[in-house]
NUDRENBA-632675 format. One record per residue: residue number from 1; residue in one letter; chain; x, y, z of N, C-alpha, C, O in turn. Coordinates in steps of 0.001 Angstrom, whole numbers, plus 524288, in hexadecimal, padded with zeros to 5 digits. Last residue first. Layout:
// NUDRENBA-632675
NUM_a_A_X_Y_Z_X_Y_Z_X_Y_Z_X_Y_Z
...
END
This chain:
// NUDRENBA-632675
44_a_A_AE085_68023_E093B_AE534_67E5B_E06B6_AE614_6793F_E0464_AEA4E_67838_E0257
43_r_A_AD73A_68840_E083F_AD705_6815D_E0769_ADCC7_68033_E05A2_ADDB4_67F5E_E00FC
42_t_A_AD7FD_6912D_E11EB_AD951_68F78_E0DB5_AD7BE_68885_E0BA0_AD77E_684DF_E0EBF
41_i_A_ACEE2_69B33_E179A_AD144_69608_E1811_AD401_6928D_E11AF_AD143_6920C_E0DC5
40_l_A_ACF23_6A881_E1964_ACDF3_6A45C_E173C_AD034_69DCE_E172B_AD4E9_69D8F_E1634
39_g_A_AD228_6B108_E1DDE_ACEC3_6AE21_E220E_ACC81_6A859_E1F8B_AC9BC_6A509_E21A9
38_y_A_AD96A_6B701_E1AE1_AD34F_6B97F_E1899_ACFD1_6B42F_E1AA1_ACB54_6B375_E1910
37_q_A_AE192_6B265_E1DDD_AE005_6B8FF_E1F36_ADA92_6B965_E1D2A_AD7C5_6BD01_E1EAA
36_k_A_AE249_6A874_E1AD2_AE0EC_6AA6B_E1E36_ADF3D_6AFAF_E20EE_ADC85_6B09A_E24CA
35_l_A_AE376_6AC9A_E0EBA_ADFAF_6AA7D_E0FE8_ADDEF_6A99A_E15AD_AD935_6A9BC_E168D
34_a_A_AECC2_6B0F4_E1096_AE89F_6B3E6_E0E8B_AE4E1_6B0D4_E102B_AE26C_6B2B6_E13DA
33_s_A_AF30B_6A755_E12BA_AF31B_6AB62_E15CF_AEED2_6AE0C_E1657_AEC87_6AE6A_E1A8D
32_h_A_AF1EF_6A188_E09BD_AEFA6_69FF5_E0F1D_AEEC3_6A50C_E11B8_AEA63_6A6C2_E12BE
31_d_A_AEFD4_6A9FF_DFE4A_AF2D3_6A522_E024E_AEFE2_6A40A_E0859_AEBFE_6A631_E0A2D
30_l_A_AE5E3_6A9F7_DF3EF_AE846_6AC3E_DF90F_AEC14_6A8AB_DFC64_AEABF_6A413_DFCE2
29_p_A_AE62F_6ADF1_DE680_AE8C4_6AA81_DEA31_AE828_6ACCF_DEF79_AE9A8_6B157_DF00F
28_y_A_AD8DA_6B0E3_DE2F5_ADEF2_6B2AD_DE2D8_ADF73_6AE92_DE693_ADC0F_6AC3C_DE90E
27_g_A_ACEB4_6AE4A_DE2B0_ACF86_6B0A0_DDEBA_AD575_6B271_DDEBE_AD70F_6B52C_DDB20
26_v_A_AC7A6_6A75A_DEB7D_ACA15_6AC9A_DEC3A_ACBC7_6AFA8_DE7C5_ACA96_6B44A_DE83E
25_v_A_AC9F2_69E92_DE638_AC487_6A09A_DE55B_AC59C_6A70A_DE820_AC3D8_6AAE6_DE5DD
24_e_A_AD460_69CCE_DE703_AD348_69E37_DE1EA_ACCCD_69F91_DE1C7_ACACF_6A160_DDDCB
23_s_A_AD6F4_69B7E_DF009_AD831_69F6D_DEE66_AD5AD_6A0E6_DE978_AD4FA_6A56E_DE807
22_p_A_ACAAE_694A0_DF810_ACFCC_69492_DF5E8_AD0FC_699B9_DF27E_ACD35_69C91_DF1A0
21_v_A_AC6B2_69772_E04C5_AC6FC_69972_DFED2_ACC03_697B2_DFC3D_AD071_698DE_DFDB2
20_a_A_AC07C_69309_E0EAC_AC46E_691DB_E0A61_AC48D_693C8_E0772_AC0ED_691FB_E04DA
19_q_A_ABA47_69D22_E15E6_ABAA3_698D4_E1370_ABE37_696EB_E1108_AC132_69AAD_E10B4
18_e_A_AB5BA_6A81F_E18CE_AB841_6A452_E1C66_AB8B6_69CF2_E1A73_AB7AC_6991E_E1D2B
17_e_A_ABA96_6B20B_E104A_AB6CF_6AF50_E1228_AB83C_6A985_E14E2_ABBB3_6A6CB_E12F8
16_v_A_ABFA3_6BC18_E0B43_ABE55_6B9DA_E1031_ABB11_6B6C8_E124C_AB87B_6B840_E1613
15_i_A_ABD7E_6BBC6_DFEEC_AC224_6B906_E0265_AC1E9_6B94C_E0896_AC49B_6B5F5_E0AC1
14_p_A_AB28D_6C1A9_DFE74_AB3AB_6BC53_DFF08_ABA26_6B8A9_E007A_ABAB2_6B450_E0275
13_s_A_AB180_6CB15_E0888_AB4A4_6C90A_E03BC_AB493_6C3AA_E036F_AB617_6C0E3_E070E
12_a_A_AABC0_6D08F_E0E77_AA8A7_6CB97_E0C5D_AAB03_6C941_E06B1_AA901_6C725_E02DD
11_t_A_AAFAD_6DA13_E12BF_AB1C8_6D388_E169D_AAF89_6CED1_E1350_AB09A_6CA40_E1460
10_i_A_AAA93_6DE44_E0CCC_AB014_6E10C_E0C82_AB21A_6D99D_E0ED1_AB4C5_6D621_E0CD8
9_q_A_AA0D0_6DE6A_E0FC0_AA080_6DD54_E08C9_AA5DB_6DD12_E0927_AA762_6DB2D_E0501
8_e_A_AA025_6E16B_E1A41_A9E0E_6DBA8_E190C_AA075_6DBF6_E13EF_AA358_6D81F_E13C1
7_v_A_AA2C2_6EC70_E19AD_AA4DE_6E828_E1CA3_AA4CD_6E253_E1A53_AA886_6DF96_E1900
6_e_A_A98C5_6EEE7_E1579_A9E15_6EF9F_E115F_AA277_6EC10_E1538_AA55D_6E8FF_E12E9
5_r_A_A916C_6EE66_E1D56_A9028_6EB10_E184B_A9683_6EB5E_E13C1_A97A8_6E87C_E1015
4_t_A_A9442_6F39F_E2509_A971D_6EE4E_E279C_A952D_6EB80_E21A3_A96CD_6E712_E20B9
3_t_A_A9C3E_6FEBD_E1DEE_A96B3_6FC66_E2113_A982A_6F5E9_E22CE_A9C70_6F3E1_E21F3
2_p_A_AA98E_70378_E217D_AA6AF_701A6_E1DBD_AA18D_6FF89_E21DC_AA1DA_6FED1_E269A
1_e_A_AA8C2_712C7_E24EC_AA9A0_70D9B_E260D_AA5D9_70907_E231B_AA127_7099B_E2241
END
């Protein structure tokens, strides 16, 4: 099983952040459903 540190590294992906992230910052286009899936809020 993965250690706590490994889990933290996996879940520390920059795409999974509780903040508004324009698609150009992420590096590729994301539609609204994808942003909602990752818990992101779009700047419409």
